[in-house]
Structure formats: C-alpha cells, structure tokens
N, C-alpha and C positions, 0 to 999 in steps of 0.2 A: 605780792598781793594781787589777788584777782577778785572779780565781782561778777554777778549775773546781770540781767538786763533791767532790773527795777529802776524806776525813776530816781529813787533815793540813794541808789548805789554809789553814784559818783560823789554825792555829798558826804555820805558816811565814810567812804573810802578816803576822801580828801582829809576828813577830820582825823581818821586813824593814822594816815601817813604823816600828817603834820605833827600829831602828838608823838609818834615814834621818833621822827626826825628832831623834834625839840629836845629829846633826851640823848641825842648822839647816835641814833640808829640809822643806818643806810637802808633805804627802801627802794625796791625795784617793782614797778607796777606792770601788770600783765594786761590790764583792760578787761574786757568781757571774755571770760574763759570758763570752761567746766571745772568743777572741783577737782576732777582727776588730773587736769593739767597743772593746777596749782600744787597739788601733792607731788606730782612727778618732778616739777621744776625745783621744789623745795629740797627734795632728797638728792636730785641729780646735781644741783648747783652748789651744794654745801652751805645752804642757808641755815641760820640759827632758828628762824621761825618762818612759818607761812601763815598768811591771813586770807580768808575768803569772806567777802561781804555778800551774804546771801541768806534768805530764809527758805531755801530749798523748795519744797513743794507747796509752801504757803502762798496766799494771795499777795498781790502787788503791794498792798499797803503795809505789809510786814517786812522787816529786815532784821539782820543779825550779823554777828561777827564770829566766824569759826576760826580757831587758832590751831595751827599744826606745829608739831615739834620737828626737829631736824630730820627725822625719818620720814616725814610726810604724813604721819598718823595724827589723828586728833589728840589734843591734850586730854589727860584724864580729868575726872571731876575735881580732884583735890587741887590740881594745878589751876583749873579754871576759877575755883573759889578763891585761891590765893591771889590771882590777878584781880578779881573783883574787890577783894579786901584792900589791896594796894591802891586801887583807883579811889575807893571810898576815903582812904586815909592819906591820900597823896600830899606830901609836903616836900618841896625841893626848890633850891635856888635855880633860876633860869641860867642856861648856858649862854656863853657869848657866841657871836657869829662864826668863830673859828671852830667851835667844838660841836656844833649841831651836825646832824646827819644830812645826807643828800637824798633827793627823791628823783629817780630817773626812770624812763621807760625801758623795760626789759626788751632785749632784742633776741630774735631767733628761737624763742620759747615755743611758739606755735609749730614752727617747722620741725623742731626736735621731737615734740610730742606726737605730731602726726606721723612722722617717719617711724617712730617706735610702735605706734598703733598698727600701722600697715605691716610691720615686721611680724606681728602676732599671727597673721594668716598667710603663711607662705603659699597655700593652695590657691589664693585669690578667690574672688567671688563672681567671676564671669558667668553669665547665664542666669543669675538670680535677679528677680524683680522684687524690690523691697519698698514697702510703704513705711513712712517715717513721720512721727509727730515729735517736734522739738519743743513744744509747749511755749513758743516764743521766748525761750530761755537761753541759757549760756551756750548750748550746743548747736544753736541754729545755723552757724556757718561751718563749724568743724566737722560735725557728724556726717552731714550729707557729702562733704568733700572727701572724707576718708573712705566711705563706702564706695563712692564713685571711682576713686583712685584704684581701689581694689577690683574694679571691673563690674560692679553691680549697677543695675538701673534703679534709680531712686526716685520715688514719688513722695513729695514732702508737703506737710502742712505745719503750721506753728513756726514759721521762719521769717516772720515780719514783726519783730518786737517794737513796741512803741513806749516802753517804760511802764505801761499800765496793764498790759494784757498777758503778762507772764502767768502761766498755769490757769488762765481764765477759761479757755475754750477746750482744753484737752490736757494731754500730758499723762504721766505715769499714774497719777491718782484719779484720772478720769478716762479709763481705758476704752469706754464706748467709742471715743473719737477714733482711735487707731483700729478698733475692730471694724468699724464702719468703713474707714478708708481702705483697709486691706481688701475687703470684699469688693468695694466699688471699683478699685483700681486693678482688680484681678492680680494682686501681688502674691508672690510665693509665701511671704510672711510680713508681719508688721512689727515695728519697733517704736516704743514710746518712752521718751525721757521726761524727767521732771525739770524744774526750773534751773537747778545747778548741775543736772545730769549726773548725779551720783547714784542714780538707780535707773533701771529699765524694766519694762514689762513687754509682753509680746502677744501677737495675735497670729493664729494660723490662717490659711487661705479661706477657711470657712467662717472666720470672724470669732473664733473661740479663744478665750483668754488663757495665756500661759503666764502664771505668776512666778515668784521666786522659787517656790517648792518645785514646780515642774521644770524650770530651767536647770536647777541644781541636779534634779533626777536625771535629766538627759546628759548633762556634762559628766557627772560622776559615773553613770552607767557606762558611757562610752569609754572613758579612760580606764575604768576597771577592767573592761574586756581587753583593752590594749595593754594591760599590765603596767600602767603608768600611775596607779594610785598607791603610793608608798604607804599611806595610812588609810585604814578602812573607815575612818571617822569622817562624817559630814556634819558640820555644825549648823543647826537650825535654832529655833527658839521655842518657847512654850506654846507659841501659836502655830507651829508647823503641823501640818495635817497628818493624821494617823495613817492615811493611805500612802502618803509619801514615805513614812517610816517603814511600813510593811514592804513597799517596793524596794527600798534600800536593803532591807534584811534579806529579801529573796535574791538579791544580787551580790551578796557577800559584803555588804556595807552596813554601817551602823550610824543611826541618827543620834547625835548628842544635842540636848536642848539647853540653850543658854537663856537667861532672862532676856526680855525684850530690850532692844537697843543695840546699835552697831558696836558700841564699845564692848558690851558684854560678849557679843559674837567674836569680836577680834581677840579678846582676852582668852576665850576658850579655844579658838583656833591655835593660839600660841601654846597653850598648855598641852594640847593633844597632838600638835604637829600636823593638823589637818591641812588639806590642800584647797578646801573650799568651805565657805560658810555664808549664811545669809538669812534673809527674812522673806516672808511671803510678798512683801511690798516691792520686791525687785532690787533691794539693796543687797548686793552680793560682793563678797570679798575673796579675791584670789591672792593669798599671801605671797606667792612667788612672783607676782606681778606688781604688787603694791599693797600698802597697809590700810587702805581705806576704800570705800565703795567707789567704783568708777563705772557709770552706766555704759560708756562706750566700750570699755573692756568687756563688760558682761555681755553686751550684744555681739561683739566680735567672737568671743569664746563660744557662744551658742551657735552662731552661724558657721563658724569653722567646723564644729562637730557635725552639723548637718551636711556640710560640703564633703567632709571626709567619708561620711556614711553613704552619701548619695541618696539621702532621704529628705522628705519635706518635713516641716514642723507638724503638719497635720498627721503624718504617719506616727507621731509620738503621743497623740492625744490619749490613746487607750493604753498607754504604758501602765497606768494605775488608775483606779477609781478612788477619788478622794472620799473620805468619810464625811457624812453630814456634819457640818460645823456651823455654829452660830455665835455671833457677838452681839450682846446687848449692852449699850452704854446707859447707865443710870445716873441722872443728875442727883448728886448727894454730897454733903460735906463729909469727906472721908477723913475725919480726924483720927488721931491715935486711938486705937481700940474700936474702930468702926465695925470690925468683924467679931467682936467679943460679946455683943448683946445676945440674949437667949434665942431670939427668933432667927437672927442671921447665922449665928454659929450652928444652930440646930439644922437650918436649911442646908448649909454647906456640908455638914456631916452626912445628912440624909441623901442629898443629891450625889455626893461622891460615892456613897455606898450603893446607890441605885445604879449608877453607871458601871461601877466595878471595873473589871478588866476589859470591858467592851468599849471604853472610851476614856475621856479625861475631862476634868473640871478645873478651870483656871480663873480665879477671881482676884482682881488686883485693883488697888487705887491708882488712878491716873497720876503720872508724874507732872502733868502740865495743865490739867483741867480739874475742876471740882466735880469729879464723877468717879464711879466705880465701874470697871469693865468686867463683864461676865462672859466668859467664853466656855462653851460646852461642845464637845464632839462625841459622837458615838457611832457604832456601826449600824444603827437604826435611827431614822429621823424622829419617830415618835418618842423613843427613849431620850434622845437629845432634847427635844422640846419640853418634855415633862420635867426633866431635871433642871433645865434653865429657868422655866417658869417658876418653879418652887423657890429658887434663889432670888429672882427678881421681885417676886411678891414680898418676900421677907425684907429685902432692902427698902422697898417703897414704904412698907408699913412701919418698920422700926426706925429708919433714918429719915423718913418723910421725903423720900426720893420720888422722882418721876422718870419715866423712860424717855431718854433723849433721842436714841436711834437704835434700830435693829438691823443688822446686816447678816445675810446668809453668806457665810464665807466659803461654802463648799467649792464654788468655782470662782471665787472673787479674791480680793486683796485683803491682807491682814490688818490694814490700817485705813 
C-alpha cells in the first residue's frame, strides 16, 4: 500500500490497512510513493493486491482508493463494483487476535524501483539540464533523485509538500508552471508530474507544451526507424489529435482510438499487441515495462530517445501540425436519451456531415460530472468552430444547459 502527499492520506491508509488486517490480510506499507512504484512492487513481490491512496491530479481536499490486481494493473470496473457491493452488505464475525493480519513497513522497495528505472536508460543523461515540477506530490523525492543519478542536472519546483499544496501550484494539469520554469532556468526540457506521478507532460526549451500525443509520436517514430516496433499500432483515444494520426500514418504506423480512460487504452493495447498507448493528458502506458501509467517511466522513455538521437525536444516541435481542436463542456443533466431529442440529434447529424472527412465530432456525457463534453476537430479552424457552435447551441436550448468551460486543445491537454 502506498499513498501520495495529501493530509488525509495517512488517515485513509490507516483505515484501509486496519480493515484488511482485521480480515486476516497481511499489509506492507510503502509510505509516500508514486503509483508506478506501488504497481512495480505489487507485481514484483507476488502480492495478491496493491492499494494506492490518492486522488491523482485532483486538489488536496479529495482522496480515493485505487486497487491493483496481482499484475500491478488497475482492477476492472466489474471488480470494483463487486468490492463496493461487498462493503455495503458486509456481515462477518470478527477474527480473534491470532487470525488477524499484520501491518508492517515494506523494506527495500524504493531502492529496487529506482534501480529498475535507472536501468531503462543505459545511455545515461549526462549533459542534460532538466527542469522538473513534482506538484508537491508523490514523486517529489524519487524523480529528482533518479534523474540526477543518471547524470542530469535537475532544477526543481513542487518538492515541498505540506499535505495541502498537492497539485495546487503546478503539475501535469497546470503545465504553465513547467513551461515558465523551463525557459527561466534555461533548461533543455521540462518534465511535469501530477500528484501520484502516473502521468507526465513536457516543455521544450522555448516553453512549448508537449502533451501525450507528441510524446508518443516521438517515441513511436524513433523506434519505428530503429526497427523495434513489432506492431504498427499506437493506441490513443477519441480525443487524440488528427495531426498526430496523420504523422503516424506517414511513418508507417497506425493510430487506433479507444474510448477515453486508461482502462480502455490498456484493454486495446492488449487486444492489438501494441507497444505504446496513452492519452493527451500524458498518461502513457508501455506494456513491456508495466501495465499502468507511470510518469517517471514516460519521462525516461522520452529523454532516452532524445539522448539516442542527439536531438533536443524543441527539434521535434514541428514533427507535425496538430489540427485545430476544441472542447466545450456544457453543464446539463445527461440522462438516458439526452442525445435523442430532435434539436440535439439533428445538430449532431448536421455537424458530423459538415465536418465530413476533414475532421471528427465526439460528443459524450461525462462519467464523473453532470455535463456533456463536445469535442470537434477539423483541418480548418472556422469549420471546427461552426460545427461545435451548432451542437452547443442545441444542447443549451433543448437540455437547458450552460457552457461551463471552453478549451482550445490544439496545443493543450485533453482533460
């Protein structure tokens, strides 16, 4: 069991550990560690379950419980629902003091994980100056240490957690922080993690954002040229940019789109035998290295490619031009049949026809909030905006919705 730096983490972790031990389960606690370390130790150590106390990129007041299976992968939705139903209906006689499990501090886990990470970059990182934002989160000690051990000079922010500042000032969902730091520190590139470090986004020396699409394009393009891409498939999501898809196609690779969500990406990676998959948010999975997102692995894999090529991250900015892409979040009660009303259904059909082969229209109800997300991309910004506006107006009129936020995703993050 590991946790991030939230104030509530020790309380929630203690409750979970006590509950498990009360039913005869032995628990080994890791303390504050990235999600990737918990996954690594679960699968390496032969554990039956892994638990991570974290709300990832959410603010400090939130918290949650992630459960991993023996492989180190997140449990599927059905298993999670089964656990919730068992909690709701729990009835059992207490165990006596001889039958309960033990709670002990795990030893050696950090050292094993760090040594493994360092082994991923045999070329070393000597000569690189790296800016790093750890979001006052779980990677605040381990990430700078690993990169320094590999020979890089590291300039850090977000490494003074107080239990309340996780994700507050920067991190992977607030990339302006790393973009500014990279320029001000004259670093070769910048790396930004979120609270539990399961994702990473990047800045080049000019302060330009590199999201998950761009990271995967660089990695897949390099290893394709090296003859190391056994599968031509790269797994993205319905949010992945059309310019990214065009770049992959030009390099003999094929973008396959999963539904939004890392579980969906992981599932499609397995089905296709792909070697990489991920989301614009920087949540990237390398199945040969682990079954879940690990921001430190993502960062090391990118920097290793740059080191092998002798190029800077800035050299890759013009690899492809992203298509104009926009996301509008509409506050609306997306009940069953929300898209079946005459105005909404007509606008969806009309906008899709208008964009045609020159782009995509993706409209979906949020799985976590009472809103509908409208994403439109096209090879022309005016076409994109006209199609998007048509759908948004219909949602507001027919569902009584209001626009919550509008994000131009062309050079930004997908979430």
